[in-house]
N, CA, C and O atoms as CSV, one atom per row, in Angstrom:
chain,resi,resn,atom,element,x,y,z
A,1,UNK,N,N,-3.755,8.533,-30.702
A,1,UNK,CA,C,-4.391,8.032,-29.506
A,1,UNK,C,C,-3.377,7.399,-28.566
A,1,UNK,O,O,-3.471,7.574,-27.351
A,2,UNK,N,N,-2.426,6.679,-29.096
A,2,UNK,CA,C,-1.419,6.014,-28.285
A,2,UNK,C,C,-0.547,7.043,-27.571
A,2,UNK,O,O,-0.162,6.838,-26.420
A,3,UNK,N,N,-0.240,8.129,-28.236
A,3,UNK,CA,C,0.584,9.169,-27.629
A,3,UNK,C,C,-0.148,9.794,-26.440
A,3,UNK,O,O,0.456,10.066,-25.403
A,4,UNK,N,N,-1.422,10.013,-26.597
A,4,UNK,CA,C,-2.229,10.589,-25.505
A,4,UNK,C,C,-2.255,9.649,-24.293
A,4,UNK,O,O,-2.153,10.097,-23.151
A,5,UNK,N,N,-2.393,8.347,-24.553
A,5,UNK,CA,C,-2.390,7.380,-23.456
A,5,UNK,C,C,-1.039,7.347,-22.762
A,5,UNK,O,O,-0.974,7.215,-21.540
A,6,UNK,N,N,0.038,7.466,-23.527
A,6,UNK,CA,C,1.381,7.488,-22.957
A,6,UNK,C,C,1.565,8.731,-22.091
A,6,UNK,O,O,2.134,8.648,-21.003
A,7,UNK,N,N,1.094,9.871,-22.560
A,7,UNK,CA,C,1.188,11.101,-21.777
A,7,UNK,C,C,0.372,11.000,-20.496
A,7,UNK,O,O,0.814,11.451,-19.440
A,8,UNK,N,N,-0.802,10.419,-20.583
A,8,UNK,CA,C,-1.639,10.233,-19.405
A,8,UNK,C,C,-0.954,9.314,-18.398
A,8,UNK,O,O,-0.971,9.577,-17.195
A,9,UNK,N,N,-0.350,8.231,-18.899
A,9,UNK,CA,C,0.364,7.301,-18.028
A,9,UNK,C,C,1.546,7.984,-17.357
A,9,UNK,O,O,1.770,7.786,-16.163
A,10,UNK,N,N,2.300,8.777,-18.093
A,10,UNK,CA,C,3.433,9.498,-17.518
A,10,UNK,C,C,2.965,10.481,-16.442
A,10,UNK,O,O,3.623,10.643,-15.414
A,11,UNK,N,N,1.828,11.132,-16.684
A,11,UNK,CA,C,1.273,12.060,-15.706
A,11,UNK,C,C,0.864,11.315,-14.435
A,11,UNK,O,O,1.117,11.790,-13.328
A,12,UNK,N,N,0.243,10.164,-14.591
A,12,UNK,CA,C,-0.159,9.369,-13.429
A,12,UNK,C,C,1.060,8.853,-12.663
A,12,UNK,O,O,1.032,8.782,-11.434
A,13,UNK,N,N,2.122,8.497,-13.372
A,13,UNK,CA,C,3.333,8.015,-12.699
A,13,UNK,C,C,3.951,9.091,-11.821
A,13,UNK,O,O,4.458,8.792,-10.740
A,14,UNK,N,N,3.916,10.332,-12.270
A,14,UNK,CA,C,4.478,11.404,-11.455
A,14,UNK,C,C,3.583,11.709,-10.263
A,14,UNK,O,O,4.064,12.110,-9.203
A,15,UNK,N,N,2.277,11.517,-10.441
A,15,UNK,CA,C,1.328,11.810,-9.370
A,15,UNK,C,C,1.279,10.684,-8.341
A,15,UNK,O,O,1.224,10.946,-7.139
A,16,UNK,N,N,1.298,9.452,-8.797
A,16,UNK,CA,C,1.195,8.284,-7.921
A,16,UNK,C,C,2.471,7.455,-8.031
A,16,UNK,O,O,2.668,6.726,-9.003
A,17,UNK,N,N,3.326,7.573,-7.034
A,17,UNK,CA,C,4.627,6.921,-7.053
A,17,UNK,C,C,4.482,5.402,-7.062
A,17,UNK,O,O,5.339,4.708,-7.610
A,18,UNK,N,N,3.415,4.873,-6.465
A,18,UNK,CA,C,3.217,3.441,-6.364
A,18,UNK,C,C,3.081,2.726,-7.696
A,18,UNK,O,O,3.166,1.498,-7.738
A,19,UNK,N,N,2.869,3.462,-8.797
A,19,UNK,CA,C,2.764,2.815,-10.101
A,19,UNK,C,C,4.095,2.233,-10.542
A,19,UNK,O,O,4.130,1.286,-11.328
A,20,UNK,N,N,5.183,2.787,-10.045
A,20,UNK,CA,C,6.500,2.272,-10.378
A,20,UNK,C,C,6.949,2.692,-11.765
A,20,UNK,O,O,6.365,3.567,-12.403
A,21,UNK,N,N,8.018,2.029,-12.205
A,21,UNK,CA,C,8.556,2.290,-13.537
A,21,UNK,C,C,9.065,0.971,-14.106
A,21,UNK,O,O,8.740,-0.092,-13.579
A,22,UNK,N,N,9.844,1.022,-15.154
A,22,UNK,CA,C,10.320,-0.214,-15.789
A,22,UNK,C,C,11.295,-0.974,-14.898
A,22,UNK,O,O,11.450,-2.184,-15.059
A,23,UNK,N,N,11.953,-0.299,-13.968
A,23,UNK,CA,C,12.909,-0.963,-13.077
A,23,UNK,C,C,12.269,-1.502,-11.796
A,23,UNK,O,O,12.953,-2.130,-10.987
A,24,UNK,N,N,10.987,-1.271,-11.602
A,24,UNK,CA,C,10.306,-1.725,-10.401
A,24,UNK,C,C,10.097,-3.236,-10.473
A,24,UNK,O,O,9.565,-3.760,-11.451
A,25,UNK,N,N,10.530,-3.923,-9.414
A,25,UNK,CA,C,10.344,-5.372,-9.378
A,25,UNK,C,C,8.929,-5.699,-8.923
A,25,UNK,O,O,8.197,-4.837,-8.437
A,26,UNK,N,N,8.566,-6.952,-9.090
A,26,UNK,CA,C,7.232,-7.389,-8.677
A,26,UNK,C,C,7.068,-7.227,-7.172
A,26,UNK,O,O,6.004,-6.823,-6.702
A,27,UNK,N,N,8.118,-7.541,-6.412
A,27,UNK,CA,C,8.054,-7.447,-4.959
A,27,UNK,C,C,7.887,-5.999,-4.497
A,27,UNK,O,O,7.114,-5.722,-3.580
A,28,UNK,N,N,8.607,-5.087,-5.128
A,28,UNK,CA,C,8.460,-3.668,-4.780
A,28,UNK,C,C,7.051,-3.176,-5.081
A,28,UNK,O,O,6.465,-2.425,-4.301
A,29,UNK,N,N,6.515,-3.605,-6.213
A,29,UNK,CA,C,5.166,-3.184,-6.583
A,29,UNK,C,C,4.147,-3.730,-5.589
A,29,UNK,O,O,3.235,-3.013,-5.178
A,30,UNK,N,N,4.302,-5.010,-5.196
A,30,UNK,CA,C,3.385,-5.613,-4.226
A,30,UNK,C,C,3.490,-4.919,-2.872
A,30,UNK,O,O,2.475,-4.723,-2.203
A,31,UNK,N,N,4.704,-4.543,-2.457
A,31,UNK,CA,C,4.867,-3.797,-1.204
A,31,UNK,C,C,4.095,-2.487,-1.257
A,31,UNK,O,O,3.445,-2.104,-0.284
A,32,UNK,N,N,4.167,-1.797,-2.401
A,32,UNK,CA,C,3.430,-0.543,-2.549
A,32,UNK,C,C,1.928,-0.769,-2.463
A,32,UNK,O,O,1.212,0.027,-1.855
A,33,UNK,N,N,1.449,-1.849,-3.068
A,33,UNK,CA,C,0.017,-2.155,-3.033
A,33,UNK,C,C,-0.411,-2.449,-1.595
A,33,UNK,O,O,-1.440,-1.953,-1.138
A,34,UNK,N,N,0.382,-3.259,-0.882
A,34,UNK,CA,C,0.049,-3.580,0.506
A,34,UNK,C,C,0.024,-2.321,1.372
A,34,UNK,O,O,-0.906,-2.109,2.150
A,35,UNK,N,N,1.048,-1.496,1.230
A,35,UNK,CA,C,1.107,-0.262,2.033
A,35,UNK,C,C,-0.072,0.655,1.736
A,35,UNK,O,O,-0.666,1.228,2.649
A,36,UNK,N,N,-0.402,0.791,0.472
A,36,UNK,CA,C,-1.529,1.652,0.099
A,36,UNK,C,C,-2.838,1.128,0.672
A,36,UNK,O,O,-3.681,1.901,1.129
A,37,UNK,N,N,-3.002,-0.194,0.645
A,37,UNK,CA,C,-4.232,-0.796,1.175
A,37,UNK,C,C,-4.348,-0.569,2.669
A,37,UNK,O,O,-5.398,-0.157,3.162
A,38,UNK,N,N,-3.264,-0.838,3.395
A,38,UNK,CA,C,-3.297,-0.636,4.848
A,38,UNK,C,C,-3.467,0.836,5.198
A,38,UNK,O,O,-4.194,1.170,6.134
A,39,UNK,N,N,-2.805,1.717,4.458
A,39,UNK,CA,C,-2.945,3.150,4.720
A,39,UNK,C,C,-4.376,3.598,4.481
A,39,UNK,O,O,-4.901,4.426,5.227
A,40,UNK,N,N,-5.006,3.064,3.458
A,40,UNK,CA,C,-6.394,3.397,3.173
A,40,UNK,C,C,-7.304,2.951,4.320
A,40,UNK,O,O,-8.206,3.683,4.726
A,41,UNK,N,N,-7.062,1.750,4.834
A,41,UNK,CA,C,-7.880,1.251,5.941
A,41,UNK,C,C,-7.685,2.086,7.198
A,41,UNK,O,O,-8.641,2.331,7.933
A,42,UNK,N,N,-6.462,2.523,7.449
A,42,UNK,CA,C,-6.180,3.310,8.651
A,42,UNK,C,C,-6.792,4.702,8.554
A,42,UNK,O,O,-7.293,5.232,9.546
A,43,UNK,N,N,-6.754,5.297,7.364
A,43,UNK,CA,C,-7.200,6.678,7.225
A,43,UNK,C,C,-8.716,6.832,7.149
A,43,UNK,O,O,-9.235,7.905,7.457
A,44,UNK,N,N,-9.429,5.801,6.752
A,44,UNK,CA,C,-10.876,5.901,6.619
A,44,UNK,C,C,-11.555,5.225,7.802
A,44,UNK,O,O,-11.574,3.999,7.908
A,45,UNK,N,N,-12.109,6.043,8.685
A,45,UNK,CA,C,-12.710,5.533,9.914
A,45,UNK,C,C,-13.828,4.520,9.692
A,45,UNK,O,O,-13.873,3.535,10.429
A,46,UNK,N,N,-14.731,4.690,8.732
A,46,UNK,CA,C,-15.767,3.672,8.546
A,46,UNK,C,C,-15.184,2.293,8.206
A,46,UNK,O,O,-15.655,1.274,8.712
A,47,UNK,N,N,-14.164,2.267,7.351
A,47,UNK,CA,C,-13.529,0.988,7.023
A,47,UNK,C,C,-12.830,0.402,8.242
A,47,UNK,O,O,-12.913,-0.800,8.496
A,48,UNK,N,N,-12.143,1.253,8.993
A,48,UNK,CA,C,-11.449,0.791,10.192
A,48,UNK,C,C,-12.446,0.284,11.227
A,48,UNK,O,O,-12.202,-0.727,11.886
A,49,UNK,N,N,-13.544,0.969,11.368
A,49,UNK,CA,C,-14.582,0.552,12.312
A,49,UNK,C,C,-15.152,-0.807,11.912
A,49,UNK,O,O,-15.323,-1.684,12.759
A,50,UNK,N,N,-15.442,-0.980,10.640
A,50,UNK,CA,C,-15.963,-2.251,10.149
A,50,UNK,C,C,-14.949,-3.381,10.383
A,50,UNK,O,O,-15.313,-4.466,10.836
A,51,UNK,N,N,-13.699,-3.117,10.075
A,51,UNK,CA,C,-12.659,-4.128,10.247
A,51,UNK,C,C,-12.474,-4.494,11.717
A,51,UNK,O,O,-12.266,-5.662,12.045
A,52,UNK,N,N,-12.547,-3.509,12.596
A,52,UNK,CA,C,-12.398,-3.796,14.024
A,52,UNK,C,C,-13.571,-4.628,14.545
A,52,UNK,O,O,-13.389,-5.458,15.436
A,53,UNK,N,N,-14.753,-4.419,14.010
A,53,UNK,CA,C,-15.902,-5.246,14.396
A,53,UNK,C,C,-15.700,-6.675,13.900
A,53,UNK,O,O,-15.957,-7.629,14.634
A,54,UNK,N,N,-15.244,-6.825,12.665
A,54,UNK,CA,C,-15.036,-8.152,12.093
A,54,UNK,C,C,-13.961,-8.911,12.867
A,54,UNK,O,O,-14.101,-10.107,13.122
A,55,UNK,N,N,-12.890,-8.215,13.238
A,55,UNK,CA,C,-11.793,-8.859,13.969
A,55,UNK,C,C,-12.067,-8.970,15.464
A,55,UNK,O,O,-11.326,-9.635,16.188
A,56,UNK,N,N,-13.122,-8.324,15.919
A,56,UNK,CA,C,-13.488,-8.323,17.335
A,56,UNK,C,C,-12.362,-7.755,18.202
A,56,UNK,O,O,-12.016,-8.308,19.246
A,57,UNK,N,N,-11.802,-6.635,17.738
A,57,UNK,CA,C,-10.738,-5.942,18.456
A,57,UNK,C,C,-11.142,-4.486,18.613
A,57,UNK,O,O,-11.950,-3.976,17.837
A,58,UNK,N,N,-10.577,-3.807,19.625
A,58,UNK,CA,C,-10.814,-2.361,19.710
A,58,UNK,C,C,-10.239,-1.648,18.481
A,58,UNK,O,O,-9.289,-2.118,17.856
A,59,UNK,N,N,-10.828,-0.530,18.162
A,59,UNK,CA,C,-10.434,0.197,16.958
A,59,UNK,C,C,-8.976,0.656,17.033
A,59,UNK,O,O,-8.279,0.653,16.018
A,60,UNK,N,N,-8.516,1.042,18.196
A,60,UNK,CA,C,-7.134,1.494,18.347
A,60,UNK,C,C,-6.151,0.357,18.075
A,60,UNK,O,O,-5.138,0.558,17.406
A,61,UNK,N,N,-6.450,-0.843,18.595
A,61,UNK,CA,C,-5.565,-1.981,18.347
A,61,UNK,C,C,-5.569,-2.379,16.869
A,61,UNK,O,O,-4.536,-2.762,16.320
A,62,UNK,N,N,-6.714,-2.287,16.244
A,62,UNK,CA,C,-6.795,-2.585,14.819
A,62,UNK,C,C,-5.963,-1.589,14.019
A,62,UNK,O,O,-5.246,-1.970,13.093
A,63,UNK,N,N,-6.062,-0.313,14.382
A,63,UNK,CA,C,-5.272,0.722,13.705
A,63,UNK,C,C,-3.773,0.459,13.878
A,63,UNK,O,O,-3.009,0.574,12.921
A,64,UNK,N,N,-3.356,0.109,15.087
A,64,UNK,CA,C,-1.941,-0.136,15.346
A,64,UNK,C,C,-1.433,-1.361,14.575
A,64,UNK,O,O,-0.318,-1.348,14.055
A,65,UNK,N,N,-2.241,-2.406,14.502
A,65,UNK,CA,C,-1.805,-3.595,13.759
A,65,UNK,C,C,-1.691,-3.298,12.267
A,65,UNK,O,O,-0.802,-3.824,11.598
A,66,UNK,N,N,-2.584,-2.459,11.740
A,66,UNK,CA,C,-2.496,-2.077,10.334
A,66,UNK,C,C,-1.224,-1.262,10.069
A,66,UNK,O,O,-0.564,-1.452,9.047
A,67,UNK,N,N,-0.889,-0.370,10.980
A,67,UNK,CA,C,0.325,0.435,10.821
A,67,UNK,C,C,1.557,-0.459,10.887
A,67,UNK,O,O,2.506,-0.258,10.129
A,68,UNK,N,N,1.554,-1.438,11.780
A,68,UNK,CA,C,2.677,-2.372,11.861
A,68,UNK,C,C,2.791,-3.202,10.588
A,68,UNK,O,O,3.901,-3.483,10.135
A,69,UNK,N,N,1.668,-3.597,10.010
A,69,UNK,CA,C,1.692,-4.381,8.776
A,69,UNK,C,C,2.211,-3.560,7.601
A,69,UNK,O,O,2.725,-4.125,6.635
A,70,UNK,N,N,2.085,-2.246,7.669
A,70,UNK,CA,C,2.604,-1.402,6.602
A,70,UNK,C,C,4.125,-1.499,6.529
A,70,UNK,O,O,4.701,-1.323,5.455
A,71,UNK,N,N,4.779,-1.775,7.651
A,71,UNK,CA,C,6.239,-1.822,7.699
A,71,UNK,C,C,6.760,-3.229,7.419
A,71,UNK,O,O,7.879,-3.375,6.927
A,72,UNK,N,N,5.991,-4.251,7.714
A,72,UNK,CA,C,6.463,-5.629,7.611
A,72,UNK,C,C,6.989,-6.045,6.241
A,72,UNK,O,O,8.034,-6.694,6.193
A,73,UNK,N,N,6.339,-5.719,5.123
A,73,UNK,CA,C,6.902,-6.159,3.846
A,73,UNK,C,C,8.321,-5.659,3.625
A,73,UNK,O,O,9.145,-6.388,3.073
A,74,UNK,N,N,8.627,-4.438,4.039
A,74,UNK,CA,C,9.958,-3.888,3.878
A,74,UNK,C,C,10.941,-4.648,4.757
A,74,UNK,O,O,12.044,-4.963,4.310
A,75,UNK,N,N,10.565,-4.949,5.994
A,75,UNK,CA,C,11.443,-5.677,6.906
A,75,UNK,C,C,11.720,-7.070,6.380
A,75,UNK,O,O,12.860,-7.532,6.437
A,76,UNK,N,N,10.705,-7.748,5.869
A,76,UNK,CA,C,10.885,-9.098,5.339
A,76,UNK,C,C,11.830,-9.122,4.154
A,76,UNK,O,O,12.616,-10.057,4.001
A,77,UNK,N,N,11.761,-8.105,3.320
A,77,UNK,CA,C,12.620,-8.039,2.154
A,77,UNK,C,C,14.065,-7.796,2.554
A,77,UNK,O,O,14.974,-8.376,1.960
A,78,UNK,N,N,14.293,-6.950,3.549
A,78,UNK,CA,C,15.663,-6.663,3.989
A,78,UNK,C,C,16.306,-7.881,4.638
A,78,UNK,O,O,17.514,-8.078,4.502
A,79,UNK,N,N,15.539,-8.695,5.332
A,79,UNK,CA,C,16.089,-9.875,5.997
A,79,UNK,C,C,16.478,-10.940,4.991
A,79,UNK,O,O,17.397,-11.716,5.254
A,80,UNK,N,N,15.813,-11.005,3.849
A,80,UNK,CA,C,16.113,-12.023,2.848
A,80,UNK,C,C,17.413,-11.744,2.099
A,80,UNK,O,O,18.078,-12.676,1.646
A,81,UNK,N,N,17.775,-10.486,1.967
A,81,UNK,CA,C,18.985,-10.135,1.223
A,81,UNK,C,C,20.216,-10.437,2.076
A,81,UNK,O,O,20.209,-10.196,3.284
A,82,UNK,N,N,21.288,-10.972,1.444
A,82,UNK,CA,C,22.509,-11.268,2.215
A,82,UNK,C,C,23.298,-10.046,2.555
A,82,UNK,O,O,24.343,-10.145,3.197
């Protein structure tokens, strides 16, 4: 049973890069989670529509802010390194 679970995990790792590997740091993993979440919100119109209503912004501006937030974790990490 353990071997089957390991094979399934290896298959998922090749399919979904965001799962990372043993060398993936916590920060890299969190960046992947944030990017995936924002990408999901941008790609699904009902979610984007709901979010734009909640934020009281036009849908286009909400989409643009989500796309900008997808890049921010990477920029913040690069600025911290010497």
